[in-house]
C-alpha positions in Angstrom: 0.3 -0.2 0.0 1.2 3.6 -0.8 1.3 6.6 1.6 0.2 9.8 -0.1 2.4 12.1 1.8 0.8 16.1 2.2 3.2 17.8 -0.1 2.8 20.9 2.2 4.3 19.0 4.5 7.5 18.3 2.9 7.5 22.3 2.0 7.1 23.0 5.5 9.7 20.1 6.9 12.2 21.4 4.3 11.8 25.5 5.4 12.5 24.0 9.2 15.4 22.4 8.3 16.3 25.2 6.4 15.8 27.1 9.5 18.0 25.0 12.1 21.4 24.8 9.6 20.7 29.0 8.9 20.5 29.7 12.8 23.7 27.0 13.5 25.4 29.0 11.0 24.0 32.2 12.3 25.6 31.6 15.8 28.6 30.3 14.4 29.6 33.6 13.0 28.1 35.1 16.2 30.6 33.4 18.4 33.9 33.7 15.7 32.8 37.2 16.4 33.0 37.6 19.8 36.1 35.1 19.6 37.8 37.7 17.5 37.2 40.3 19.9 38.9 38.4 22.9 41.5 37.2 20.9 41.7 41.0 19.4 42.1 42.6 23.1 44.4 39.4 24.2 42.0 37.7 26.7 43.0 34.5 25.0 41.4 32.2 27.2 37.9 33.6 26.6 38.1 33.0 23.0 39.6 29.8 23.0 36.3 29.3 25.1 34.4 30.8 21.9 36.3 29.2 19.5 35.8 25.7 20.5 32.4 26.6 21.0 31.8 27.2 17.1 34.0 24.1 16.3 31.1 22.1 18.6 28.4 24.1 17.3 29.6 22.9 13.5 30.2 25.2 11.1 31.4 25.5 6.8 34.3 23.6 5.9 36.1 27.6 5.5 34.2 28.9 8.9 36.1 25.4 10.5 39.4 25.7 9.3 39.6 29.6 9.8 38.2 29.1 13.6 41.1 25.7 14.0 43.8 28.6 12.3 42.8 31.1 15.3 42.3 28.8 18.1 45.7 27.9 17.3 46.8 30.7 17.3 45.2 31.5 20.9 46.8 28.4 21.6 50.2 29.8 21.0 49.7 32.9 22.6 48.7 31.1 26.3 52.1 29.0 24.9 50.6 25.8 24.4 52.1 25.6 21.3 51.9 21.7 21.1 47.7 21.8 21.1 48.0 25.2 18.5 50.0 23.0 16.0 47.6 20.4 16.5 44.6 22.5 15.8 46.6 24.4 12.8 47.2 20.6 11.0 43.8 20.2 11.3 43.0 23.0 9.6 45.8 22.6 6.8 43.6 19.1 6.4 40.7 20.4 5.7 42.7 22.0 2.7 40.6 25.2 2.4 42.4 27.9 0.7 42.8 31.6 2.0 41.0 34.1 -0.4 44.2 36.3 -0.7 45.9 32.8 -1.4 48.4 33.0 1.5 48.8 29.8 3.4 48.3 31.3 7.1 48.1 27.6 8.5 51.8 27.2 6.8 53.1 29.6 7.8 52.1 28.8 11.2 53.4 25.9 11.3 57.0 26.5 10.0 57.8 28.4 13.4 57.7 25.1 15.3 58.4 22.4 12.3 61.7 21.1 12.5 
């Protein structure tokens, strides 16, 4: 027996999923902005907290690469080079290109690679 599905139900379901994804993306951007503000004011532990929230929330690959790079920079600023390099390596594995063609991740890693 075939069950018919109301097309308006499908449309509502799709819109709900889009709103959830948009909401998650919007939340990630807000958290990234807050993290950047803390980083720029040298409140690195607060920045770490917000960058970690972005990663836990989930975001686009490009934003994830940026967030991992920046969290690595915050780890570096508090002297945790091991965690910094782990984040930079993970960001590099995402293979996202910087819009200006600058490989900031490789430059950061190069400081600590033998």
